[in-house]
FINU-867894 format. One record per residue (C-alpha): residue number from 1; residue in one letter; x, y, z. Coordinates in steps of 0.2 Angstrom, whole numbers, always signed. Example, Ala and Ser with C-alpha at 12.3 -4.5 7.8 and 13.67 -1.06 7.14 Angstrom:
FINU-867894
@n->1 | res->a | u->+62 | v->-22 | w->+39 .
@n->2 | res->s | u->+68 | v->-5 | w->+36 .
//
This chain:
FINU-867894
@n->1 | res->m | u->+492 | v->-814 | w->+755 .
@n->2 | res->k | u->+510 | v->-808 | w->+751 .
@n->3 | res->k | u->+522 | v->-819 | w->+742 .
@n->4 | res->k | u->+536 | v->-825 | w->+755 .
@n->5 | res->i | u->+554 | v->-822 | w->+750 .
@n->6 | res->l | u->+568 | v->-831 | w->+760 .
@n->7 | res->m | u->+585 | v->-824 | w->+758 .
@n->8 | res->v | u->+600 | v->-835 | w->+763 .
@n->9 | res->c | u->+616 | v->-825 | w->+766 .
@n->10 | res->e | u->+632 | v->-833 | w->+773 .
@n->11 | res->s | u->+643 | v->-819 | w->+768 .
@n->12 | res->f | u->+634 | v->-806 | w->+779 .
@n->13 | res->g | u->+648 | v->-793 | w->+779 .
@n->14 | res->g | u->+655 | v->-780 | w->+767 .
@n->15 | res->g | u->+647 | v->-776 | w->+751 .
@n->16 | res->v | u->+636 | v->-791 | w->+752 .
@n->17 | res->f | u->+629 | v->-785 | w->+769 .
@n->18 | res->t | u->+625 | v->-768 | w->+761 .
@n->19 | res->y | u->+617 | v->-776 | w->+746 .
@n->20 | res->v | u->+606 | v->-789 | w->+755 .
@n->21 | res->s | u->+600 | v->-777 | w->+769 .
@n->22 | res->q | u->+596 | v->-763 | w->+756 .
@n->23 | res->l | u->+586 | v->-777 | w->+746 .
@n->24 | res->c | u->+577 | v->-783 | w->+761 .
@n->25 | res->n | u->+571 | v->-766 | w->+766 .
@n->26 | res->d | u->+567 | v->-761 | w->+749 .
@n->27 | res->i | u->+554 | v->-776 | w->+745 .
@n->28 | res->a | u->+547 | v->-776 | w->+763 .
@n->29 | res->d | u->+531 | v->-766 | w->+757 .
@n->30 | res->d | u->+528 | v->-779 | w->+744 .
@n->31 | res->f | u->+533 | v->-796 | w->+751 .
@n->32 | res->e | u->+534 | v->-805 | w->+767 .
@n->33 | res->v | u->+554 | v->-806 | w->+769 .
@n->34 | res->f | u->+564 | v->-818 | w->+779 .
@n->35 | res->l | u->+583 | v->-817 | w->+781 .
@n->36 | res->a | u->+593 | v->-833 | w->+786 .
@n->37 | res->y | u->+610 | v->-826 | w->+789 .
@n->38 | res->a | u->+627 | v->-831 | w->+797 .
@n->39 | res->l | u->+637 | v->-819 | w->+808 .
@n->40 | res->r | u->+655 | v->-815 | w->+802 .
@n->41 | res->p | u->+669 | v->-805 | w->+809 .
@n->42 | res->q | u->+665 | v->-791 | w->+796 .
@n->43 | res->t | u->+646 | v->-790 | w->+801 .
@n->44 | res->p | u->+642 | v->-774 | w->+810 .
@n->45 | res->q | u->+638 | v->-776 | w->+829 .
@n->46 | res->n | u->+623 | v->-766 | w->+826 .
@n->47 | res->y | u->+617 | v->-776 | w->+811 .
@n->48 | res->k | u->+599 | v->-777 | w->+816 .
@n->49 | res->e | u->+597 | v->-758 | w->+815 .
@n->50 | res->f | u->+601 | v->-758 | w->+797 .
@n->51 | res->l | u->+585 | v->-769 | w->+794 .
@n->52 | res->d | u->+567 | v->-765 | w->+793 .
@n->53 | res->s | u->+558 | v->-771 | w->+808 .
@n->54 | res->r | u->+546 | v->-781 | w->+796 .
@n->55 | res->v | u->+561 | v->-792 | w->+790 .
@n->56 | res->h | u->+560 | v->-809 | w->+800 .
@n->57 | res->m | u->+578 | v->-813 | w->+806 .
@n->58 | res->i | u->+584 | v->-831 | w->+807 .
@n->59 | res->e | u->+602 | v->-834 | w->+813 .
@n->60 | res->l | u->+610 | v->-849 | w->+805 .
@n->61 | res->q | u->+619 | v->-860 | w->+818 .
@n->62 | res->h | u->+631 | v->-870 | w->+808 .
@n->63 | res->l | u->+637 | v->-856 | w->+796 .
@n->64 | res->g | u->+648 | v->-841 | w->+798 .
@n->65 | res->a | u->+664 | v->-837 | w->+808 .
@n->66 | res->r | u->+665 | v->-856 | w->+813 .
@n->67 | res->g | u->+666 | v->-860 | w->+794 .
@n->68 | res->i | u->+662 | v->-876 | w->+785 .
@n->69 | res->t | u->+675 | v->-888 | w->+790 .
@n->70 | res->s | u->+668 | v->-905 | w->+787 .
@n->71 | res->l | u->+656 | v->-916 | w->+778 .
@n->72 | res->k | u->+647 | v->-919 | w->+794 .
@n->73 | res->n | u->+645 | v->-899 | w->+796 .
@n->74 | res->d | u->+640 | v->-898 | w->+778 .
@n->75 | res->v | u->+625 | v->-910 | w->+781 .
@n->76 | res->a | u->+621 | v->-901 | w->+797 .
@n->77 | res->v | u->+619 | v->-885 | w->+787 .
@n->78 | res->i | u->+609 | v->-893 | w->+774 .
@n->79 | res->n | u->+597 | v->-900 | w->+786 .
@n->80 | res->e | u->+595 | v->-883 | w->+796 .
@n->81 | res->l | u->+591 | v->-875 | w->+779 .
@n->82 | res->r | u->+578 | v->-888 | w->+775 .
@n->83 | res->q | u->+570 | v->-885 | w->+792 .
@n->84 | res->i | u->+569 | v->-867 | w->+789 .
@n->85 | res->e | u->+561 | v->-870 | w->+772 .
@n->86 | res->k | u->+548 | v->-882 | w->+780 .
@n->87 | res->k | u->+544 | v->-869 | w->+793 .
@n->88 | res->v | u->+544 | v->-853 | w->+782 .
@n->89 | res->r | u->+536 | v->-861 | w->+766 .
@n->90 | res->p | u->+543 | v->-847 | w->+755 .
@n->91 | res->n | u->+538 | v->-844 | w->+737 .
@n->92 | res->v | u->+555 | v->-839 | w->+732 .
@n->93 | res->i | u->+572 | v->-844 | w->+740 .
@n->94 | res->h | u->+586 | v->-831 | w->+735 .
@n->95 | res->l | u->+604 | v->-837 | w->+739 .
@n->96 | res->h | u->+618 | v->-824 | w->+740 .
@n->97 | res->s | u->+637 | v->-828 | w->+737 .
@n->98 | res->s | u->+646 | v->-844 | w->+734 .
@n->99 | res->v | u->+644 | v->-854 | w->+751 .
@n->100 | res->a | u->+625 | v->-850 | w->+753 .
@n->101 | res->g | u->+624 | v->-853 | w->+734 .
@n->102 | res->g | u->+633 | v->-870 | w->+735 .
@n->103 | res->l | u->+624 | v->-878 | w->+750 .
@n->104 | res->g | u->+608 | v->-870 | w->+747 .
@n->105 | res->r | u->+607 | v->-878 | w->+730 .
@n->106 | res->l | u->+610 | v->-895 | w->+737 .
@n->107 | res->a | u->+597 | v->-891 | w->+751 .
@n->108 | res->f | u->+582 | v->-884 | w->+741 .
@n->109 | res->k | u->+574 | v->-895 | w->+728 .
@n->110 | res->g | u->+564 | v->-881 | w->+720 .
@n->111 | res->k | u->+548 | v->-891 | w->+719 .
@n->112 | res->n | u->+537 | v->-880 | w->+729 .
@n->113 | res->n | u->+546 | v->-864 | w->+726 .
@n->114 | res->v | u->+559 | v->-855 | w->+715 .
@n->115 | res->v | u->+577 | v->-856 | w->+719 .
@n->116 | res->v | u->+587 | v->-840 | w->+714 .
@n->117 | res->y | u->+607 | v->-839 | w->+716 .
@n->118 | res->t | u->+616 | v->-823 | w->+715 .
@n->119 | res->p | u->+635 | v->-826 | w->+716 .
@n->120 | res->h | u->+640 | v->-807 | w->+719 .
@n->121 | res->g | u->+655 | v->-811 | w->+708 .
@n->122 | res->y | u->+660 | v->-828 | w->+703 .
@n->123 | res->a | u->+674 | v->-834 | w->+714 .
@n->124 | res->h | u->+683 | v->-844 | w->+700 .
@n->125 | res->v | u->+684 | v->-827 | w->+689 .
@n->126 | res->l | u->+689 | v->-816 | w->+704 .
@n->127 | res->m | u->+704 | v->-828 | w->+710 .
@n->128 | res->g | u->+712 | v->-829 | w->+692 .
@n->129 | res->n | u->+719 | v->-845 | w->+685 .
@n->130 | res->g | u->+724 | v->-860 | w->+696 .
@n->131 | res->k | u->+719 | v->-876 | w->+702 .
@n->132 | res->k | u->+707 | v->-868 | w->+715 .
@n->133 | res->s | u->+699 | v->-859 | w->+701 .
@n->134 | res->i | u->+696 | v->-875 | w->+691 .
@n->135 | res->v | u->+688 | v->-883 | w->+706 .
@n->136 | res->y | u->+676 | v->-868 | w->+709 .
@n->137 | res->k | u->+671 | v->-868 | w->+691 .
@n->138 | res->t | u->+668 | v->-886 | w->+691 .
@n->139 | res->m | u->+657 | v->-885 | w->+706 .
@n->140 | res->e | u->+647 | v->-871 | w->+698 .
@n->141 | res->k | u->+644 | v->-881 | w->+682 .
@n->142 | res->i | u->+638 | v->-896 | w->+693 .
@n->143 | res->l | u->+627 | v->-885 | w->+704 .
@n->144 | res->g | u->+621 | v->-876 | w->+688 .
@n->145 | res->k | u->+612 | v->-893 | w->+684 .
@n->146 | res->t | u->+600 | v->-891 | w->+700 .
@n->147 | res->n | u->+583 | v->-885 | w->+699 .
@n->148 | res->s | u->+588 | v->-867 | w->+701 .
@n->149 | res->m | u->+592 | v->-851 | w->+692 .
@n->150 | res->s | u->+606 | v->-838 | w->+692 .
@n->151 | res->l | u->+603 | v->-820 | w->+695 .
@n->152 | res->t | u->+618 | v->-809 | w->+693 .
@n->153 | res->c | u->+622 | v->-791 | w->+695 .
@n->154 | res->c | u->+626 | v->-786 | w->+676 .
@n->155 | res->e | u->+626 | v->-792 | w->+658 .
@n->156 | res->s | u->+644 | v->-798 | w->+658 .
@n->157 | res->e | u->+642 | v->-808 | w->+673 .
@n->158 | res->d | u->+626 | v->-815 | w->+665 .
@n->159 | res->e | u->+637 | v->-821 | w->+651 .
@n->160 | res->v | u->+647 | v->-831 | w->+663 .
@n->161 | res->a | u->+632 | v->-837 | w->+671 .
@n->162 | res->r | u->+625 | v->-844 | w->+655 .
@n->163 | res->s | u->+640 | v->-855 | w->+652 .
@n->164 | res->l | u->+637 | v->-863 | w->+669 .
@n->165 | res->c | u->+618 | v->-865 | w->+670 .
@n->166 | res->k | u->+602 | v->-864 | w->+659 .
@n->167 | res->r | u->+591 | v->-852 | w->+668 .
@n->168 | res->t | u->+598 | v->-834 | w->+671 .
@n->169 | res->a | u->+594 | v->-816 | w->+672 .
@n->170 | res->y | u->+602 | v->-800 | w->+679 .
@n->171 | res->i | u->+598 | v->-785 | w->+688 .
@n->172 | res->e | u->+611 | v->-771 | w->+690 .
@n->173 | res->t | u->+618 | v->-766 | w->+706 .
@n->174 | res->g | u->+614 | v->-749 | w->+713 .
@n->175 | res->v | u->+620 | v->-736 | w->+726 .
@n->176 | res->n | u->+607 | v->-727 | w->+737 .
@n->177 | res->i | u->+609 | v->-709 | w->+730 .
@n->178 | res->n | u->+600 | v->-700 | w->+744 .
@n->179 | res->d | u->+612 | v->-707 | w->+758 .
@n->180 | res->l | u->+627 | v->-705 | w->+747 .
@n->181 | res->s | u->+623 | v->-687 | w->+742 .
@n->182 | res->t | u->+619 | v->-682 | w->+760 .
@n->183 | res->l | u->+636 | v->-690 | w->+766 .
@n->184 | res->l | u->+646 | v->-681 | w->+752 .
@n->185 | res->d | u->+638 | v->-664 | w->+756 .
@n->186 | res->g | u->+647 | v->-663 | w->+773 .
@n->187 | res->i | u->+664 | v->-669 | w->+766 .
@n->188 | res->e | u->+678 | v->-657 | w->+760 .
@n->189 | res->p | u->+690 | v->-664 | w->+747 .
@n->190 | res->e | u->+708 | v->-668 | w->+751 .
@n->191 | res->k | u->+717 | v->-656 | w->+740 .
@n->192 | res->n | u->+733 | v->-662 | w->+730 .
@n->193 | res->e | u->+746 | v->-652 | w->+721 .
@n->194 | res->k | u->+748 | v->-666 | w->+707 .
@n->195 | res->f | u->+735 | v->-675 | w->+696 .
@n->196 | res->t | u->+730 | v->-689 | w->+707 .
@n->197 | res->v | u->+724 | v->-706 | w->+702 .
@n->198 | res->f | u->+717 | v->-718 | w->+715 .
@n->199 | res->t | u->+709 | v->-735 | w->+719 .
@n->200 | res->l | u->+701 | v->-742 | w->+734 .
@n->201 | res->g | u->+701 | v->-760 | w->+740 .
@n->202 | res->r | u->+711 | v->-775 | w->+747 .
@n->203 | res->a | u->+728 | v->-777 | w->+740 .
@n->204 | res->c | u->+724 | v->-795 | w->+734 .
@n->205 | res->i | u->+725 | v->-806 | w->+718 .
@n->206 | res->q | u->+708 | v->-800 | w->+712 .
@n->207 | res->k | u->+713 | v->-781 | w->+712 .
@n->208 | res->q | u->+729 | v->-784 | w->+703 .
@n->209 | res->p | u->+740 | v->-772 | w->+713 .
@n->210 | res->q | u->+755 | v->-776 | w->+702 .
@n->211 | res->l | u->+746 | v->-769 | w->+687 .
@n->212 | res->f | u->+741 | v->-753 | w->+697 .
@n->213 | res->n | u->+760 | v->-752 | w->+701 .
@n->214 | res->e | u->+765 | v->-754 | w->+683 .
@n->215 | res->i | u->+753 | v->-740 | w->+677 .
@n->216 | res->a | u->+761 | v->-728 | w->+691 .
@n->217 | res->m | u->+778 | v->-732 | w->+685 .
@n->218 | res->l | u->+773 | v->-727 | w->+667 .
@n->219 | res->v | u->+766 | v->-709 | w->+674 .
@n->220 | res->p | u->+779 | v->-704 | w->+687 .
@n->221 | res->e | u->+773 | v->-685 | w->+685 .
@n->222 | res->a | u->+756 | v->-691 | w->+693 .
@n->223 | res->k | u->+752 | v->-695 | w->+711 .
@n->224 | res->f | u->+744 | v->-712 | w->+714 .
@n->225 | res->l | u->+734 | v->-717 | w->+730 .
@n->226 | res->w | u->+729 | v->-735 | w->+736 .
@n->227 | res->i | u->+716 | v->-733 | w->+749 .
@n->228 | res->g | u->+717 | v->-750 | w->+759 .
@n->229 | res->n | u->+730 | v->-763 | w->+761 .
@n->230 | res->g | u->+732 | v->-781 | w->+760 .
@n->231 | res->e | u->+743 | v->-796 | w->+758 .
@n->232 | res->l | u->+750 | v->-790 | w->+741 .
@n->233 | res->e | u->+754 | v->-772 | w->+746 .
@n->234 | res->k | u->+772 | v->-774 | w->+744 .
@n->235 | res->r | u->+769 | v->-775 | w->+725 .
@n->236 | res->l | u->+764 | v->-757 | w->+726 .
@n->237 | res->s | u->+782 | v->-751 | w->+726 .
@n->238 | res->a | u->+782 | v->-737 | w->+714 .
@n->239 | res->p | u->+789 | v->-721 | w->+722 .
@n->240 | res->n | u->+774 | v->-711 | w->+717 .
@n->241 | res->i | u->+762 | v->-723 | w->+725 .
@n->242 | res->e | u->+755 | v->-720 | w->+743 .
@n->243 | res->v | u->+747 | v->-734 | w->+752 .
@n->244 | res->t | u->+735 | v->-726 | w->+764 .
@n->245 | res->g | u->+729 | v->-742 | w->+773 .
@n->246 | res->w | u->+710 | v->-743 | w->+777 .
@n->247 | res->k | u->+702 | v->-727 | w->+781 .
@n->248 | res->p | u->+685 | v->-722 | w->+789 .
@n->249 | res->r | u->+672 | v->-720 | w->+776 .
@n->250 | res->k | u->+672 | v->-701 | w->+777 .
@n->251 | res->e | u->+691 | v->-699 | w->+776 .
@n->252 | res->a | u->+691 | v->-711 | w->+760 .
@n->253 | res->l | u->+677 | v->-701 | w->+752 .
@n->254 | res->a | u->+687 | v->-685 | w->+756 .
@n->255 | res->l | u->+702 | v->-693 | w->+746 .
@n->256 | res->a | u->+691 | v->-698 | w->+732 .
@n->257 | res->k | u->+683 | v->-680 | w->+731 .
@n->258 | res->g | u->+700 | v->-673 | w->+730 .
@n->259 | res->a | u->+707 | v->-685 | w->+717 .
@n->260 | res->d | u->+705 | v->-684 | w->+698 .
@n->261 | res->a | u->+704 | v->-702 | w->+691 .
@n->262 | res->f | u->+699 | v->-718 | w->+698 .
@n->263 | res->v | u->+706 | v->-735 | w->+692 .
@n->264 | res->l | u->+698 | v->-752 | w->+694 .
@n->265 | res->c | u->+710 | v->-764 | w->+686 .
@n->266 | res->s | u->+703 | v->-780 | w->+694 .
@n->267 | res->l | u->+702 | v->-798 | w->+687 .
@n->268 | res->g | u->+683 | v->-796 | w->+688 .
@n->269 | res->e | u->+669 | v->-789 | w->+698 .
@n->270 | res->a | u->+650 | v->-791 | w->+700 .
@n->271 | res->i | u->+648 | v->-773 | w->+700 .
@n->272 | res->a | u->+660 | v->-764 | w->+712 .
@n->273 | res->m | u->+651 | v->-751 | w->+724 .
@n->274 | res->s | u->+667 | v->-741 | w->+724 .
@n->275 | res->l | u->+665 | v->-740 | w->+704 .
@n->276 | res->i | u->+647 | v->-733 | w->+705 .
@n->277 | res->e | u->+651 | v->-722 | w->+719 .
@n->278 | res->n | u->+665 | v->-714 | w->+710 .
@n->279 | res->m | u->+655 | v->-712 | w->+695 .
@n->280 | res->y | u->+642 | v->-702 | w->+705 .
@n->281 | res->i | u->+657 | v->-691 | w->+712 .
@n->282 | res->k | u->+661 | v->-687 | w->+694 .
@n->283 | res->k | u->+679 | v->-695 | w->+694 .
@n->284 | res->l | u->+687 | v->-700 | w->+677 .
@n->285 | res->i | u->+685 | v->-719 | w->+677 .
@n->286 | res->l | u->+697 | v->-731 | w->+670 .
@n->287 | res->v | u->+693 | v->-750 | w->+671 .
@n->288 | res->s | u->+700 | v->-767 | w->+665 .
@n->289 | res->n | u->+690 | v->-776 | w->+651 .
@n->290 | res->t | u->+684 | v->-789 | w->+663 .
@n->291 | res->m | u->+667 | v->-796 | w->+670 .
@n->292 | res->g | u->+657 | v->-782 | w->+678 .
@n->293 | res->n | u->+668 | v->-768 | w->+673 .
@n->294 | res->k | u->+665 | v->-768 | w->+655 .
@n->295 | res->s | u->+646 | v->-769 | w->+658 .
@n->296 | res->v | u->+646 | v->-752 | w->+667 .
@n->297 | res->i | u->+660 | v->-742 | w->+658 .
@n->298 | res->k | u->+659 | v->-740 | w->+639 .
@n->299 | res->d | u->+675 | v->-735 | w->+632 .
@n->300 | res->g | u->+676 | v->-717 | w->+626 .
@n->301 | res->i | u->+657 | v->-714 | w->+632 .
@n->302 | res->n | u->+657 | v->-714 | w->+651 .
@n->303 | res->g | u->+675 | v->-718 | w->+654 .
@n->304 | res->y | u->+689 | v->-729 | w->+648 .
@n->305 | res->v | u->+691 | v->-748 | w->+646 .
@n->306 | res->c | u->+709 | v->-754 | w->+645 .
@n->307 | res->e | u->+719 | v->-769 | w->+643 .
@n->308 | res->k | u->+737 | v->-766 | w->+646 .
@n->309 | res->p | u->+746 | v->-754 | w->+658 .
@n->310 | res->e | u->+752 | v->-743 | w->+643 .
@n->311 | res->e | u->+734 | v->-740 | w->+638 .
@n->312 | res->y | u->+730 | v->-734 | w->+656 .
@n->313 | res->a | u->+745 | v->-723 | w->+656 .
@n->314 | res->a | u->+741 | v->-715 | w->+639 .
@n->315 | res->k | u->+723 | v->-711 | w->+644 .
@n->316 | res->i | u->+729 | v->-703 | w->+661 .
@n->317 | res->k | u->+742 | v->-693 | w->+652 .
@n->318 | res->m | u->+729 | v->-687 | w->+639 .
@n->319 | res->a | u->+718 | v->-682 | w->+654 .
@n->320 | res->m | u->+732 | v->-672 | w->+662 .
@n->321 | res->k | u->+733 | v->-661 | w->+646 .
@n->322 | res->e | u->+715 | v->-659 | w->+643 .
@n->323 | res->f | u->+702 | v->-667 | w->+655 .
@n->324 | res->p | u->+688 | v->-676 | w->+646 .
@n->325 | res->g | u->+674 | v->-668 | w->+657 .
@n->326 | res->q | u->+660 | v->-676 | w->+646 .
@n->327 | res->l | u->+665 | v->-693 | w->+652 .
@n->328 | res->p | u->+663 | v->-691 | w->+670 .
@n->329 | res->e | u->+646 | v->-682 | w->+667 .
@n->330 | res->r | u->+639 | v->-696 | w->+657 .
@n->331 | res->a | u->+645 | v->-708 | w->+670 .
@n->332 | res->y | u->+636 | v->-698 | w->+683 .
@n->333 | res->q | u->+620 | v->-698 | w->+673 .
@n->334 | res->d | u->+621 | v->-717 | w->+671 .
@n->335 | res->v | u->+621 | v->-718 | w->+690 .
@n->336 | res->l | u->+605 | v->-707 | w->+691 .
@n->337 | res->n | u->+597 | v->-718 | w->+678 .
@n->338 | res->i | u->+602 | v->-736 | w->+681 .
@n->339 | res->y | u->+614 | v->-739 | w->+695 .
@n->340 | res->n | u->+604 | v->-733 | w->+710 .
@n->341 | res->t | u->+593 | v->-742 | w->+723 .
@n->342 | res->d | u->+577 | v->-735 | w->+717 .
@n->343 | res->a | u->+580 | v->-742 | w->+699 .
@n->344 | res->m | u->+586 | v->-759 | w->+707 .
@n->345 | res->k | u->+570 | v->-759 | w->+719 .
@n->346 | res->k | u->+558 | v->-758 | w->+704 .
@n->347 | res->k | u->+567 | v->-772 | w->+694 .
@n->348 | res->y | u->+568 | v->-783 | w->+709 .
@n->349 | res->i | u->+550 | v->-782 | w->+713 .
@n->350 | res->e | u->+545 | v->-785 | w->+695 .
@n->351 | res->f | u->+557 | v->-800 | w->+695 .
@n->352 | res->y | u->+550 | v->-808 | w->+711 .
@n->353 | res->r | u->+532 | v->-806 | w->+705 .
@n->354 | res->k | u->+535 | v->-814 | w->+688 .
@n->355 | res->l | u->+542 | v->-829 | w->+697 .
//
């Protein structure tokens, strides 16, 4: 008899969708996999095509686009999750992201199975300081006392987890190298006359667009690209910044291939898929000294870890004079050895079996 793994994923869109669907497919040979999910506007319309036919799909009726609007609805979600547990009788329940992690840890007692929670980036870290952040952190501490364990995506996220609960572990996020390599082979780089620095993502608090803008102001001789847009894009006002808006994946990768350096100056990450992809593309990487980023990039070894805009600017100006080619090469090797789905699959199978 194969062990039964029940995945619970409310945030079934974006990077979490890619992560969870890949994970379900990777472990389908070794475990009987059930996926309880909620549809969101970001969920691909053909989402079922991304999943192995052996994965048992269970659509949650009280989560998703309708949102969690009341205590009554929360209770309905908890009851629904308990009914699913009763029917499936899983050996392991794996909760993904904060909503599923919150309600799931209230719903599941962990008496007849092991309850695992993966935050995919703790909300109170990603949103910065403020009252809302304090509320989220307090909730994490309370829920951390339940009969569950936290499984994070890297060592520095695990450090945060250890301050919130007793049982923790981490498995590094990875990209599918074969898929990415095949996609990149057919893409011509977008050529630039100037040294080009770029980032990718939503212009929001987490991604610190004002810091990216300060860096650009300090290096006026370089071209800066922000691939994406968002509520704080007006902060990207430096004359040498181009905000491209959201691009189809192939166009975004063409811009990435044609650029020289990738900056991720966020407040924190689990592990950003864009970071791993640009390590694989052999871009010079500069990141903030924060959760997630500092686990992947080691300063002066496979990229640069920076604190202030002046540090980013100094490293970019150095690279414009003499490009440190050994750093991107080391970052590329790290993806081949650590941050890929083959390595992630082996670690997950071992992790679930030990549970």
